[in-house]
N, C-alpha and C positions, 0 to 999 in steps of 0.2 A: 826674364826675371821680373816679376810682377808682385805687388804687396798692397794690400790695402794701407791708408796712412792717417793715424790719428794726430793731429799737430798738437793738441790740447789748448789750455788759455793761453800759456804764455807766448807760444809759437806764434801766435794771432795778435800778440801785443808786445810786451816787453822783450821778448826774445825775438823779434821778427828777424832778425839775422840770421838764427839758426835756422828757421824755416826757409829763409833765401839760400842761404848756403846749403842746405840737405837739398835741395830740389835740383840745385844748378849743379850739385856734385853728381847726385844719381842721376841725373838725365845724362851728365858725361859718362858715368859706368854703364848706360844702357839699362837701368834697372828702373822700372816704371812704379810711381808711386800714387794710387789712387785715392784721393781723399774721402774719407767716408761720410755720409749724409746726415746731417741731424745728430751731430755728435755732442756728447755733455763734458762738464767737468767732471776731473775723475775724483775729486775732495780733495788733492794735494794731500797736504799735511794735516789738514783741520778738521777732516772727516773723523770724529773721535770713535762713532758708534760702528763697530766692525761689519754690522750686516747693511747699513748704508752706504759705507766704504765698499764695500763687496758690490752693492747694486748698482751703482756709480759706474764701476768698471766693466761690470759683467756687461751692461746696455750697450757699451761700446763695443765689447768684443761680440755680441750677439749680433748687431748690424753689420760686422767683417764677417761674421762667420754665412751670412747669405751669399758672400761671395765665392765663399770657400779659400779666400787667400789670408794669409798669416797678416798680421797687424802691425806696420812697422811705428814704433812709438819713439819721438825724438830727445823728450823729459825723462829723467831718470826717476824723478816722483811719480810721475804718470806710470812708467815701466813696472816700478815697483808695486804700486796699488793693484796694476793687473794682473801680475804675474802672482801676486798675494791673494788676489780674488780666486785665481783659478786653483791654486794649491787648496785654497779655503774649500772650494766645492769638492774637490777631490777627497779631501778629510774626513767632511761632514755631508753626508748625504741629505739631511735634514734643511741644510740651508736652501737648496734649489728648490726644494718645497716651499720654503717660508717666501722666497723672492716671486716665484710664480702665482703664490696666493695674493701678492702685493700686487703685481704688475705682470700680466701675460706676456709681456714683452722682454721679459727677464729670462727666458729659456735658450740657455748655453749648451749645447751638447760636446763642448771640449774638443772640436774637429779642428781647430786651428790654433795657433799660439801667438802671443804676445812678444814682438820681437824690438829689442830696442836697437836704435840706426847701428851704433858702433857692433853689433852683433851682428848684423846683416853685411855690414861692411867688410869684416875681418874674416866672419865664419861662413859666409855665402860667397860675396864677389871673391874675397881672399887677397893676403898679400902682394901674391905673385902679380895679380893683375891691378894692384894699385901702383905696384912699383912700373908695370908697364904704361900707365897712363901718365905720369909723373915726367912732364916736359920741364920742369923748372926744379930740379933737386935743390934739398935746402941744406947744401954743403955749406960745412962752418958755421950754420946755425945751431944754437942750444935751446932744446925745447925740454921740459919737464910735463909729464901728462900727470894731471888732478882728476882722480875718479870719483872723490866723495864717499859717503858712507852707504848709498843706495845701489849702485849698480852691479855689485856682487849679492845683492840680498832678494829672495830668501836664499843662503848659501846652498841649499840641496837642490834648488833648481833652477838658479841663476845661471847666466854664461860664462861667469868669470868669478876667481876668486875673490872674497870680501877682503881679505887681507892683505893679499900680493897680487893684484891684477895685474893683466899683461896684456890686453887688448889692444891699447893706445901704444904701449911699448913698440909693439909689433909694427903698429903703423909710422911711427916716428923713424924706426931704422928702415921701413920700405922707402919712406921717402929722403934719404942719406942725411937725416940730421942727426944730430950728436945729442944723447941723454946724459945730463950730468946724475949724480947721485940726487935723490929727492926723498927725504924720510917720510912727508906728508901725504903723499899721493893716496892714500886709502883713510885719511881722517875725515871728521866731520868739517865742513865750513862753518856751523853754526845758524845756517840758514832758517833753521827750524824754530830756533830760540828768538829771532828778532823781534817778536811782538812781547815777548816775556821776559826776556834779559837780553836786552840790547848791549850792553857792556860784556857780558861773556861770550855773546853772538860774534861782537866785533875783534875780542881777545884771539877766539878760536879761528878766524880768518886771518888774524895779524899774523900769526906763526906760520900760517901756511906761505903766505905772501913773502916774509921775511927768509923763509928755508929756501925760497926759489930764488931770491935777491942774492943769498949767500952762495947757492949754487952756481952760479954764473948764468943761469938761464937767459934767453932773450925775450921768451915769453913760455908760458903755461897754456895748456890746453885742456878744454873740459868737454862733458856731453850731458851737461844739466843747468838749465835756467837758472835754478836756485843756485847753484854753485858761481855761476856767471856772475849774477845778480850781488854776491857777497864780493868776489874777488875783482871782479872789473867795475861793478855799479859803486861799490862802497870803497872803492882802493883810494881814493880822495880824502873821504871820510877817516879812514884808518890813519892815513899819513898825517892828517890834523890833529887827530885823538891823541896820536902816542909820539908826534914831532918827528917823525921820520919821513925818508924820501925813500919812494920803492919804484913808480913808473914803470911796471911789468905790464906788458900788455895780454890779456886774456882772451883766448881766440877758441871758440866751438872749434873742435877737431875737424867739423867738416869745412870751415873757413880754411883752416891749414891744408887740408886737402884740396880745397878750390885753389889756394895759391901755388901748390906742386903741381897741379893741372892745369897751369898758365890761364885760369877763369879769371875774367875782369875782377878787380876786387869789388868794383860797385854792385855787380852781381851777389856778390858774397856778404854783402852788407856791411861791411869793413867800417864805414863810415857812421855806422850806429852805436860801434863800441866805444866806451865811455873814456878808456886809455888808448891814445891813439897807436896804430899799427904802422904809422908810416916809414919810422926809423926801420922795423922791421919786415917791411915791403922792399924796402930800397937794399936790404942784403940780398935779396933772393936775384940771382942771376937771371936777367930777362923780363923781370916784371918792372 
């Protein structure tokens, strides 16, 4: 199994641990990721002009299309922009014409698809194969999945339900972990508001973290660098702002898979997480 790979800006910088763990896990699963050459930023959530946002993602897809392989994307924001761009082209034929008038390299024939890493793991590799690769079951460990607000959108073409996603739920079960009730798994973390409404974004993340804490979770797993930044990177700030104690490790789902597969924590970038996962790792038999 082989895919082209678009790491995006975060995976090469602030979310390096996501990239490290993704590559390690996919290698273990026998899935080849080929990073595309000369990729560009997807515009994240800051590119407000629809045509500009579309052009940024279409250029990456056009590069991947040359290989004939679907494009694997780790970041939920990058994935959302890519799949939204494809939807935009399908619904309005004039968009492709405008893009080609601006730059002939922006020709995309819609022969490949943008795929979130989570989608590939669950729907291509499959949970049965995940269970087979699990050498260190997460028995007795309570894990809550946090999907955020982008992974199931646009809802008509996304791979999971925007309001009640299940992909990471299936992984948690396959790894032998427990999943306590968690009401905030598909709410927004506030990451898109961090520059414009800092206090509100912190409040949004606080609610998610407190819900996880109250559920008795030993950790949260995510599939988005923005969400990870808010829940892991900003967790100490949230504790200080609201005078609360949380201390909940927030792992990328690939890091959790890697631990269950017996991959060395160093190769999964776990030392880069802001909230220490040492106690969590000690709970895993054989780790």
